[in-house]
FIDO-633231 format. One record per residue: y, z, x of N, C-alpha, C, O in turn; residue in three letters. Coordinates in steps of 0.05 Angstrom, whole numbers, padded with zeros to 5 digits, always signed. Example, Ala and Ser with C-alpha at 12.3 -4.5 7.8 and 13.67 -1.06 7.14 Angstrom:
-00114+00156+00264-00090+00156+00246-00066+00156+00264-00066+00169+00285ALA-00045+00142+00257-00021+00143+00273+00001+00157+00258+00023+00161+00268SER
% end
This chain:
-00219+01863-01266-00195+01865-01282-00182+01891-01279-00195+01912-01280UNK-00156+01891-01276-00141+01916-01273-00139+01929-01301-00132+01915-01320UNK-00145+01954-01302-00144+01969-01328-00120+01988-01327-00113+01997-01305UNK-00108+01993-01350-00085+02009-01351-00090+02036-01364-00072+02053-01367UNK-00115+02042-01372-00122+02067-01384-00115+02069-01414-00122+02088-01427UNK-00101+02049-01424-00093+02049-01452-00094+02020-01462-00081+02002-01451UNK-00110+02015-01483-00112+01988-01493-00087+01981-01508-00078+01996-01525UNK-00074+01958-01502-00049+01950-01516-00052+01949-01546-00074+01946-01557UNK-00030+01951-01560-00030+01954-01589-00043+01931-01603-00058+01935-01622UNK-00038+01906-01594-00050+01883-01608-00080+01883-01605-00094+01875-01624UNK-00091+01893-01583-00119+01894-01580-00130+01917-01596-00152+01915-01608UNK-00116+01940-01598-00123+01962-01615-00126+01952-01644-00145+01959-01658UNK-00106+01936-01653-00108+01926-01680-00133+01909-01684-00146+01911-01705UNK-00140+01893-01664-00165+01877-01666-00189+01896-01669-00206+01891-01685UNK-00190+01916-01652-00213+01934-01652-00215+01949-01678-00237+01954-01688UNK-00192+01957-01689-00192+01971-01715-00204+01954-01737-00214+01965-01757UNK-00201+01928-01734-00212+01910-01755-00241+01904-01751-00253+01890-01767UNK-00254+01914-01729-00281+01908-01723-00297+01934-01718-00304+01940-01696UNK-00302+01949-01740-00317+01974-01736-00346+01967-01729-00354+01945-01734UNK-00361+01987-01718-00388+01981-01709-00406+01972-01733-00405+01984-01755UNK-00422+01952-01728-00442+01942-01747-00429+01931-01772-00441+01930-01793UNK-00403+01923-01770-00389+01914-01794-00395+01884-01799-00403+01870-01780UNK-00391+01876-01824-00392+01847-01830-00366+01835-01819-00347+01850-01812UNK-00364+01808-01818-00339+01796-01809-00316+01806-01825-00318+01811-01849UNK-00292+01809-01812-00269+01820-01826-00260+01804-01850-00262+01779-01849UNK-00251+01817-01871-00241+01804-01894-00213+01792-01888-00201+01799-01867UNK-00203+01775-01906-00177+01763-01903-00156+01785-01899-00156+01805-01914UNK-00140+01783-01879-00121+01804-01872-00102+01811-01894-00093+01834-01895UNK-00096+01792-01911-00076+01796-01932-00090+01803-01959-00077+01804-01979UNK-00116+01809-01958-00130+01817-01982-00129+01847-01985-00144+01861-01971UNK-00112+01857-02002-00107+01886-02004-00131+01900-02016-00133+01925-02015UNK-00151+01885-02028-00174+01898-02039-00194+01907-02018-00213+01920-02024UNK-00189+01899-01993-00206+01907-01971-00189+01921-01950-00179+01908-01931UNK-00186+01948-01952-00170+01963-01933-00181+01962-01905-00205+01959-01901UNK-00163+01964-01886-00171+01964-01858-00188+01988-01852-00180+02011-01859UNK-00212+01985-01840-00229+02008-01835-00217+02027-01814-00198+02019-01799UNK-00229+02051-01813-00220+02070-01793-00225+02060-01765-00243+02045-01760UNK-00209+02070-01746-00213+02062-01718-00239+02074-01708-00247+02096-01716UNK-00253+02059-01690-00278+02069-01679-00273+02093-01660-00251+02096-01649UNK-00293+02110-01657-00291+02133-01639-00303+02126-01613-00315+02104-01610UNK-00302+02144-01594-00313+02138-01567-00343+02133-01568-00353+02119-01551UNK-00357+02145-01587-00386+02142-01588-00394+02118-01604-00418+02111-01604UNK-00375+02103-01616-00382+02080-01632-00385+02056-01615-00367+02048-01601UNK-00409+02042-01615-00412+02017-01600-00399+01994-01616-00397+01996-01641UNK-00391+01974-01602-00381+01949-01615-00398+01926-01605-00390+01911-01588UNK-00423+01924-01615-00443+01907-01603-00436+01877-01604-00445+01862-01588UNK-00419+01869-01623-00414+01841-01627-00386+01833-01616-00377+01810-01621UNK-00373+01850-01602-00347+01844-01591-00349+01844-01560-00355+01864-01548UNK-00345+01821-01548-00349+01817-01520-00325+01806-01506-00308+01793-01518UNK-00323+01813-01480-00302+01802-01463-00314+01779-01447-00336+01782-01435UNK-00300+01756-01447-00310+01733-01433-00289+01723-01414-00267+01714-01423UNK-00294+01724-01388-00274+01714-01369-00278+01683-01366-00295+01671-01379UNK-00262+01671-01349-00261+01642-01347-00289+01631-01340-00298+01611-01351UNK-00302+01644-01321-00328+01634-01312-00349+01638-01334-00367+01621-01338UNK-00348+01660-01349-00367+01665-01371-00363+01644-01393-00383+01634-01403UNK-00339+01637-01399-00334+01616-01419-00346+01590-01410-00359+01576-01426UNK-00342+01583-01385-00353+01558-01375-00384+01558-01376-00395+01538-01384UNK-00396+01580-01369-00426+01581-01369-00436+01580-01398-00457+01567-01403UNK-00423+01593-01416-00432+01593-01444-00430+01565-01455-00449+01555-01468UNK-00408+01551-01450-00405+01524-01460-00426+01506-01448-00439+01490-01463UNK-00430+01507-01422-00450+01490-01409-00478+01495-01419-00493+01476-01424UNK-00485+01520-01422-00512+01527-01430-00517+01519-01459-00538+01508-01466UNK-00497+01524-01476-00500+01517-01505-00503+01487-01508-00519+01479-01525UNK-00488+01472-01493-00489+01443-01496-00513+01430-01481-00528+01415-01493UNK-00517+01438-01456-00537+01424-01440-00565+01435-01443-00584+01420-01442UNK-00567+01461-01447-00594+01474-01449-00603+01478-01478-00626+01472-01485UNK-00585+01489-01494-00592+01494-01522-00591+01468-01538-00607+01465-01557UNK-00573+01450-01531-00572+01425-01545-00552+01423-01568-00553+01406-01585UNK-00532+01442-01568-00511+01441-01588-00490+01421-01579-00478+01426-01558UNK-00485+01400-01593-00465+01380-01585-00437+01393-01582-00430+01410-01599UNK-00423+01385-01562-00396+01395-01559-00378+01390-01584-00361+01406-01590UNK-00384+01368-01598-00369+01362-01622-00373+01383-01644-00355+01389-01660UNK-00397+01394-01645-00403+01415-01664-00386+01440-01658-00375+01452-01676UNK-00385+01447-01633-00370+01471-01625-00340+01466-01631-00326+01484-01640UNK-00330+01442-01625-00302+01435-01630-00296+01436-01660-00275+01445-01668UNK-00314+01425-01676-00310+01425-01705-00309+01454-01715-00292+01460-01732UNK-00327+01471-01706-00327+01499-01715-00301+01513-01706-00290+01528-01722UNK-00292+01507-01682-00267+01519-01672-00244+01510-01690-00227+01527-01697UNK-00243+01485-01698-00221+01475-01714-00221+01487-01742-00200+01490-01754UNK-00245+01492-01752-00247+01505-01779-00235+01533-01778-00221+01542-01796UNK-00242+01548-01756-00230+01575-01753-00200+01574-01750-00186+01591-01761UNK-00190+01554-01736-00161+01550-01733-00148+01544-01760-00127+01555-01766UNK-00161+01527-01775-00149+01519-01801-00147+01543-01819-00127+01546-01833UNK-00166+01560-01819-00165+01584-01836-00141+01601-01829-00127+01611-01846UNK-00137+01605-01803-00114+01622-01794-00087+01608-01798-00068+01621-01805UNK-00087+01582-01794-00062+01567-01799-00053+01569-01828-00030+01574-01834UNK-00072+01565-01846-00066+01567-01875-00058+01595-01882-00041+01599-01900UNK-00070+01615-01869-00062+01643-01874-00033+01648-01866-00018+01661-01880UNK-00025+01637-01843+00003+01640-01834+00022+01625-01852+00044+01634-01857UNK+00014+01602-01862+00031+01587-01880+00034+01600-01907+00054+01596-01921UNK+00014+01616-01915+00015+01630-01941+00038+01650-01942+00047+01657-01964UNK+00048+01659-01919+00071+01677-01918+00098+01664-01922+00118+01677-01925UNK+00098+01637-01923+00123+01622-01926+00125+01609-01953+00105+01601-01965UNK+00150+01607-01962+00155+01594-01988+00164+01565-01983+00186+01561-01974UNK+00146+01546-01989+00153+01518-01985+00135+01501-02003+00111+01508-02006UNK+00145+01480-02013+00130+01462-02030+00110+01445-02014+00087+01441-02023UNK+00118+01435-01991+00102+01418-01975+00104+01428-01946+00122+01419-01931UNK+00085+01445-01937+00087+01455-01909+00081+01434-01889+00064+01417-01892UNK+00096+01435-01867+00092+01417-01844+00084+01433-01820+00096+01454-01814UNK+00064+01424-01806+00054+01438-01782+00055+01419-01758+00044+01397-01758UNK+00070+01428-01738+00072+01412-01713+00050+01421-01694+00049+01444-01686UNK+00033+01402-01686+00010+01408-01668+00015+01394-01642+00013+01370-01640UNK+00020+01410-01621+00025+01399-01594-00001+01399-01578-00011+01421-01572UNK-00011+01376-01571-00038+01374-01559-00037+01365-01530-00022+01347-01523UNK-00052+01379-01513-00057+01369-01486-00080+01349-01487-00089+01341-01508UNK-00088+01340-01463-00108+01319-01461-00137+01328-01460-00155+01312-01459UNK-00141+01355-01459-00168+01366-01456-00180+01375-01483-00170+01367-01504UNK-00200+01392-01481-00213+01402-01505-00195+01419-01522-00199+01420-01547UNK-00176+01434-01510-00158+01449-01526-00142+01431-01544-00137+01437-01568UNK-00133+01408-01533-00120+01388-01549-00138+01376-01570-00129+01370-01592UNK-00164+01373-01563-00183+01363-01582-00186+01381-01607-00188+01371-01629UNK-00185+01407-01602-00185+01426-01624-00161+01421-01642-00163+01423-01667UNK-00138+01415-01630-00114+01409-01645-00116+01384-01662-00108+01383-01685UNK-00128+01363-01650-00132+01338-01665-00151+01343-01689-00145+01333-01711UNK-00172+01358-01685-00190+01364-01707-00177+01382-01728-00181+01378-01752UNK-00161+01401-01719-00146+01418-01738-00129+01401-01756-00127+01407-01780UNK-00116+01381-01746-00098+01364-01762-00113+01352-01786-00102+01351-01808UNK-00138+01344-01782-00153+01333-01804-00158+01353-01826-00155+01347-01849UNK-00165+01378-01818-00171+01399-01838-00145+01407-01853-00146+01412-01877UNK-00123+01408-01839-00098+01415-01852-00089+01393-01872-00080+01399-01894UNK-00093+01368-01864-00087+01345-01882-00104+01348-01907-00094+01344-01929UNK-00130+01354-01904-00148+01356-01927-00139+01380-01945-00145+01380-01969UNK-00126+01399-01933-00117+01423-01949-00090+01419-01961-00079+01437-01974UNK-00078+01395-01958-00053+01389-01971-00029+01395-01953-00006+01394-01963UNK-00033+01401-01928-00012+01406-01909-00006+01381-01894-00024+01364-01889UNK+00019+01377-01886+00027+01354-01870+00026+01361-01840+00044+01375-01831UNK+00006+01351-01825+00006+01356-01796+00022+01334-01782+00022+01311-01790UNK+00036+01343-01761+00051+01325-01744+00041+01329-01716+00045+01351-01704UNK+00027+01309-01704+00014+01313-01679+00031+01302-01656+00043+01280-01658UNK+00033+01318-01635+00048+01310-01611+00029+01309-01587+00023+01331-01576UNK+00020+01286-01579+00002+01285-01556+00019+01284-01530+00034+01265-01525UNK+00015+01305-01514+00029+01306-01488+00015+01288-01468+00028+01278-01449UNK-00010+01283-01472-00026+01265-01455-00049+01255-01472-00057+01268-01491UNK-00060+01232-01464-00082+01220-01479-00109+01232-01470-00115+01233-01446UNK-00126+01240-01489-00153+01249-01481-00171+01225-01473-00165+01202-01481UNK-00192+01231-01459-00211+01210-01452-00225+01200-01477-00235+01216-01493UNK-00225+01174-01481-00236+01163-01506-00264+01171-01512-00272+01174-01535UNK-00281+01173-01491-00309+01179-01495-00315+01208-01499-00337+01215-01507UNK-00295+01226-01495-00300+01255-01497-00296+01265-01526-00288+01250-01544UNK-00303+01290-01531-00300+01302-01557-00271+01301-01567-00266+01295-01590UNK-00253+01307-01549-00225+01306-01556-00216+01278-01564-00201+01274-01583UNK-00225+01259-01548-00218+01231-01553-00229+01221-01580-00216+01206-01594UNK-00253+01230-01587-00264+01222-01613-00248+01234-01636-00243+01220-01656UNK-00240+01259-01634-00223+01271-01655-00196+01258-01656-00184+01255-01678UNK-00186+01250-01633-00160+01236-01633-00163+01209-01648-00146+01202-01664UNK-00185+01195-01642-00189+01169-01655-00192+01172-01686-00182+01156-01701UNK-00206+01194-01694-00209+01199-01723-00182+01203-01736-00177+01192-01757UNK-00166+01219-01723-00139+01225-01735-00123+01199-01737-00108+01195-01757UNK-00125+01182-01717-00109+01157-01718-00120+01138-01739-00105+01124-01751UNK-00146+01138-01743-00157+01121-01764-00150+01132-01792-00148+01116-01811UNK-00145+01158-01794-00136+01170-01819-00106+01166-01822-00094+01173-01843UNK-00093+01155-01801-00064+01150-01802-00048+01176-01806-00028+01176-01820UNK-00057+01198-01793-00042+01222-01793-00016+01219-01777-00016+01204-01757UNK+00004+01232-01785+00030+01229-01772+00029+01238-01742+00019+01259-01736UNK+00040+01221-01725+00040+01226-01697+00068+01218-01685+00078+01197-01692UNK+00079+01235-01668+00104+01229-01656+00101+01232-01625+00083+01246-01616UNK+00118+01219-01611+00117+01220-01582+00128+01245-01571+00142+01260-01585UNK+00123+01250-01545+00131+01275-01532+00161+01278-01529+00171+01299-01523UNK+00176+01256-01534+00205+01258-01532+00218+01260-01559+00243+01258-01561UNK+00202+01265-01580+00213+01266-01607+00210+01294-01620+00224+01299-01640UNK+00192+01311-01610+00186+01336-01624+00210+01354-01626+00212+01370-01645UNK+00229+01352-01607+00252+01370-01608+00270+01364-01632+00288+01380-01639UNK+00267+01341-01645+00283+01334-01668+00271+01344-01694+00283+01341-01715UNK+00247+01355-01693+00233+01365-01717+00246+01390-01726+00246+01411-01712UNK+00258+01390-01750+00272+01413-01761+00257+01425-01785+00260+01449-01790UNK+00243+01409-01800+00229+01418-01824+00200+01425-01817+00182+01412-01828UNK+00196+01444-01800+00169+01452-01791+00165+01481-01798+00182+01498-01793UNK+00142+01488-01809+00136+01515-01818+00117+01530-01800+00114+01554-01802UNK+00104+01515-01782+00085+01528-01762+00082+01509-01739+00080+01485-01742UNK+00081+01520-01715+00076+01505-01691+00049+01514-01680+00043+01538-01677UNK+00032+01495-01673+00006+01501-01661+00006+01493-01632+00011+01470-01625UNK+00001+01512-01615-00001+01507-01586-00030+01500-01579-00047+01518-01577UNK-00035+01474-01575-00061+01465-01567-00059+01449-01541-00071+01428-01538UNK-00044+01460-01522-00038+01446-01497-00059+01452-01476-00071+01433-01466UNK-00062+01477-01468-00081+01485-01448-00099+01507-01457-00091+01523-01475UNK-00124+01508-01446-00142+01529-01454-00147+01549-01431-00130+01553-01414UNK-00171+01561-01432-00177+01583-01413-00182+01573-01385-00182+01589-01366UNK-00186+01547-01381-00192+01536-01354-00168+01534-01337-00170+01529-01313UNK-00144+01537-01348-00120+01533-01332-00117+01555-01311-00119+01579-01318UNK-00112+01547-01286-00109+01567-01265-00087+01559-01245-00087+01567-01222UNK-00068+01543-01255-00046+01534-01238-00020+01535-01254-00020+01534-01278UNK+00003+01537-01240+00029+01537-01254+00033+01511-01270+00024+01490-01261UNK+00047+01514-01292+00052+01491-01310+00078+01478-01302+00098+01492-01298UNK+00078+01451-01301+00103+01437-01295+00105+01413-01314+00087+01408-01330UNK+00126+01398-01312+00129+01372-01326+00132+01375-01356+00142+01396-01365UNK+00122+01355-01371+00126+01355-01400+00114+01379-01414+00124+01389-01434UNK+00091+01390-01403+00079+01413-01415+00098+01437-01413+00100+01453-01432UNK+00110+01441-01390+00129+01463-01386+00153+01460-01404+00163+01479-01416UNK+00162+01435-01407+00185+01430-01426+00177+01437-01454+00193+01449-01469UNK+00153+01430-01462+00144+01436-01489+00142+01466-01494+00150+01477-01515UNK+00132+01481-01474+00129+01510-01477+00156+01523-01478+00161+01541-01495UNK+00175+01514-01462+00202+01525-01464+00214+01520-01492+00226+01538-01503UNK+00210+01496-01502+00220+01490-01529+00207+01508-01550+00221+01518-01568UNK+00181+01511-01549+00166+01528-01568+00178+01556-01568+00182+01567-01589UNK+00182+01567-01544+00192+01594-01542+00220+01598-01552+00229+01620-01559UNK+00235+01576-01552+00263+01577-01562+00266+01574-01592+00287+01581-01603UNK+00245+01564-01605+00246+01561-01634+00242+01587-01648+00231+01606-01636UNK+00249+01588-01673+00244+01612-01689+00220+01608-01708+00214+01624-01725UNK+00206+01586-01704+00183+01579-01721+00159+01595-01712+00155+01599-01688UNK+00142+01605-01731+00117+01619-01723+00099+01601-01706+00099+01576-01710UNK+00085+01613-01687+00069+01598-01668+00040+01608-01669+00035+01632-01667UNK+00021+01590-01671-00008+01596-01670-00019+01583-01644-00016+01559-01640UNK-00031+01600-01628-00043+01591-01602-00073+01585-01606-00087+01601-01619UNK-00082+01563-01594-00110+01555-01595-00125+01567-01571-00120+01559-01548UNK-00142+01586-01576-00158+01600-01556-00143+01619-01538-00151+01642-01534UNK-00120+01610-01527-00104+01626-01510-00076+01614-01509-00073+01590-01510UNK-00055+01630-01508-00028+01618-01506-00027+01601-01480-00033+01611-01458UNK-00019+01576-01482-00018+01559-01459+00000+01570-01437+00022+01579-01442UNK-00011+01571-01413+00003+01582-01390-00005+01610-01383+00003+01620-01362UNK-00019+01624-01401-00028+01651-01395-00055+01650-01380-00073+01636-01388UNK-00057+01665-01358-00082+01665-01343-00103+01681-01359-00098+01704-01366UNK-00125+01668-01363-00147+01680-01379-00156+01707-01368-00162+01725-01383UNK-00158+01709-01342-00170+01732-01329-00150+01755-01323-00157+01778-01325UNK-00125+01748-01316-00106+01768-01308-00086+01775-01330-00074+01797-01329UNK-00082+01758-01349-00063+01763-01370-00034+01758-01361-00015+01764-01376UNK-00031+01746-01338-00004+01740-01327+00003+01711-01333-00014+01694-01332UNK+00028+01706-01339+00037+01678-01343+00036+01662-01317+00044+01673-01296UNK+00027+01637-01318+00027+01620-01295+00053+01605-01293+00055+01581-01297UNK+00074+01621-01287+00101+01610-01286+00114+01612-01313+00136+01624-01316UNK+00102+01601-01334+00112+01602-01361+00089+01601-01380+00068+01590-01374UNK+00091+01614-01403+00070+01615-01423+00082+01616-01451+00104+01625-01455UNK+00066+01605-01470+00074+01605-01498+00074+01634-01508+00056+01650-01503UNK+00095+01641-01523+00097+01666-01537+00087+01662-01566+00103+01654-01583UNK+00062+01669-01571+00050+01663-01597+00053+01687-01616+00055+01710-01607UNK+00053+01681-01641+00052+01701-01662+00023+01709-01668+00018+01731-01676UNK+00005+01690-01664-00023+01695-01669-00039+01677-01650-00032+01654-01645UNK-00060+01689-01639-00079+01674-01621-00106+01674-01634-00118+01695-01638UNK-00117+01650-01639-00145+01648-01648-00162+01641-01623-00161+01619-01613UNK-00176+01661-01613-00192+01657-01589-00221+01654-01597-00230+01665-01617UNK-00236+01639-01581-00263+01631-01590-00285+01648-01576-00283+01654-01552UNK-00304+01656-01591-00329+01669-01583-00324+01699-01576-00338+01716-01586UNK-00305+01705-01559-00299+01733-01551-00271+01736-01541-00257+01717-01535UNK-00263+01762-01537-00237+01767-01525-00237+01758-01496-00258+01757-01483UNK-00214+01753-01486-00211+01746-01458-00199+01770-01443-00183+01784-01454UNK-00208+01775-01418-00200+01799-01404-00170+01802-01402-00159+01824-01403UNK-00155+01780-01398-00127+01781-01396-00113+01792-01421-00091+01803-01419UNK-00126+01790-01444-00114+01799-01469-00110+01829-01469-00093+01839-01484UNK-00126+01844-01453-00125+01873-01453-00103+01883-01434-00098+01907-01433UNK-00090+01865-01420-00070+01874-01400-00043+01875-01414-00036+01859-01431UNK-00027+01894-01405+00000+01898-01417+00018+01873-01412+00035+01867-01428UNK+00013+01859-01389+00029+01835-01384+00026+01814-01405+00044+01798-01409UNK+00003+01814-01418-00003+01793-01438+00009+01798-01465+00010+01779-01481UNK+00018+01822-01471+00025+01829-01498+00049+01813-01509+00049+01807-01533UNK+00069+01805-01493+00090+01788-01505+00081+01760-01512+00097+01745-01525UNK+00057+01753-01505+00048+01725-01509+00026+01722-01530+00026+01702-01544UNK+00008+01741-01532-00016+01737-01549-00012+01741-01579-00025+01728-01595UNK+00007+01758-01587+00011+01764-01615-00014+01777-01627-00029+01790-01613UNK-00018+01772-01653-00043+01782-01666-00067+01766-01655-00064+01741-01651UNK-00089+01779-01651-00113+01766-01639-00135+01764-01660-00142+01784-01673UNK-00145+01740-01663-00168+01735-01681-00190+01722-01664-00184+01702-01650UNK-00214+01732-01666-00237+01720-01652-00252+01702-01672-00261+01713-01693UNK-00255+01677-01667-00268+01658-01684-00296+01652-01674-00299+01646-01650UNK-00315+01653-01691-00343+01645-01685-00345+01615-01686-00338+01603-01706UNK-00355+01602-01664-00357+01573-01664-00387+01564-01663-00393+01541-01658UNK-00405+01583-01669-00433+01576-01670-00449+01578-01644-00472+01569-01643UNK-00437+01591-01624-00451+01595-01599-00473+01617-01604-00467+01637-01616UNK-00497+01613-01595-00518+01633-01598-00509+01660-01587-00499+01662-01564UNK-00513+01682-01602-00504+01708-01594-00518+01717-01568-00507+01732-01553UNK-00543+01707-01564-00557+01714-01539-00542+01705-01514-00542+01719-01494UNK-00529+01682-01516-00513+01672-01493-00488+01690-01489-00481+01696-01466UNK-00476+01699-01510-00453+01716-01508-00461+01742-01495-00446+01753-01478UNK-00483+01753-01503-00493+01778-01492-00501+01775-01462-00497+01793-01446UNK-00511+01751-01456-00520+01746-01428-00496+01744-01409-00497+01755-01387UNK-00475+01731-01418-00453+01725-01399-00428+01743-01404-00411+01744-01387UNK-00427+01756-01428-00403+01771-01434-00406+01801-01427-00428+01809-01419UNK-00385+01815-01430-00384+01844-01425-00376+01858-01451-00354+01852-01461UNK-00392+01877-01461-00384+01891-01485-00357+01905-01482-00351+01916-01461UNK-00340+01903-01503-00314+01915-01501-00315+01944-01493-00299+01953-01476UNK-00333+01959-01504-00333+01988-01500-00344+01996-01473-00346+02020-01467UNK-00351+01977-01456-00360+01984-01429-00338+01983-01409-00343+01987-01385UNK-00313+01978-01418-00290+01977-01399-00279+02004-01395-00269+02016-01415UNK-00280+02016-01371-00270+02043-01367-00240+02044-01363-00229+02025-01352UNK-00227+02066-01373-00198+02069-01367-00194+02078-01339-00213+02087-01326UNK-00169+02076-01329-00163+02084-01302-00168+02113-01297-00176+02121-01275UNK-00163+02130-01317-00165+02159-01312-00193+02170-01320-00196+02194-01322UNK-00213+02152-01324-00239+02162-01331-00254+02171-01306-00249+02160-01284UNK-00273+02190-01308-00289+02198-01285-00306+02175-01275-00312+02157-01291UNK-00313+02176-01251-00330+02155-01239-00355+02151-01254-00369+02171-01260UNK-00362+02127-01261-00386+02121-01276-00383+02121-01306-00401+02112-01320UNK-00360+02130-01316-00355+02129-01345-00353+02100-01354-00340+02084-01341UNK-00367+02094-01376-00368+02066-01386-00354+02062-01412-00357+02041-01424UNK-00338+02081-01422-00324+02077-01447-00294+02083-01444-00287+02103-01431UNK-00277+02067-01456-00249+02072-01455-00242+02093-01476-00259+02098-01493UNK-00218+02104-01476-00210+02123-01497-00210+02109-01524-00207+02085-01526UNK-00215+02125-01545-00216+02113-01572-00189+02101-01579-00168+02114-01575UNK-00189+02076-01589-00163+02064-01597-00150+02081-01619-00164+02093-01635UNK-00124+02082-01618-00109+02097-01639-00085+02080-01647-00075+02064-01631UNK-00076+02082-01672-00054+02066-01682-00028+02078-01672-00006+02068-01678UNK
% end
């Protein structure tokens, strides 16, 4: 990963919210819990890890195939983390009945969106689901899709979402960290439309179209106001190229054993800046 010697502001904000040995961060809008001081160069951040595309794949495979955690459990935990952040973003808006447009791809990222719709419905929010493609029926995403349809949650076709005007939040659940090719077709059209709206945008795991490892858009990428990423930060998030896309960054725990994260991930504080002496393993202390 190319380093720039200075961690971008949105990542600095994330690090400031995760002091060493801290408990999980309190609700960001809870004024009774002030933001802790920024860590210093000597402060370790043992529970904050960088996970590239290959690390994410290995963690998922090991957790499911070796540890025995069903993929549905991981997806459910991911959707609960998403629901918390979606409701937090809706709390900033004044509306009697909030509507959330969830644009879903056909993979697990879309499956997170289908599961999120159920939790938002249970919380009194009206989800509107836009499937850009159908998930495989036997997969985790397909099961959550089937659940949503049995619950008769509102669903519109890919040629109708542009007519939605009474929407208070858009959820980007199109592509995840596995994407490594330029986006074309209906997905590209959806991303263009998302970026042209003035509605707040929540990205699932990574803004669709952003390369997980480089932080560069793959032709086009969603410009999110907040990104809920799973298990750990992605290396591309630390790049300056990614800053117009990621927005505020929240890392959600989805129940993956921490030993796997430590095995396959890289601690945040082991990333050296460009101007550090050879062998130095710590970046400069983040500053506001």
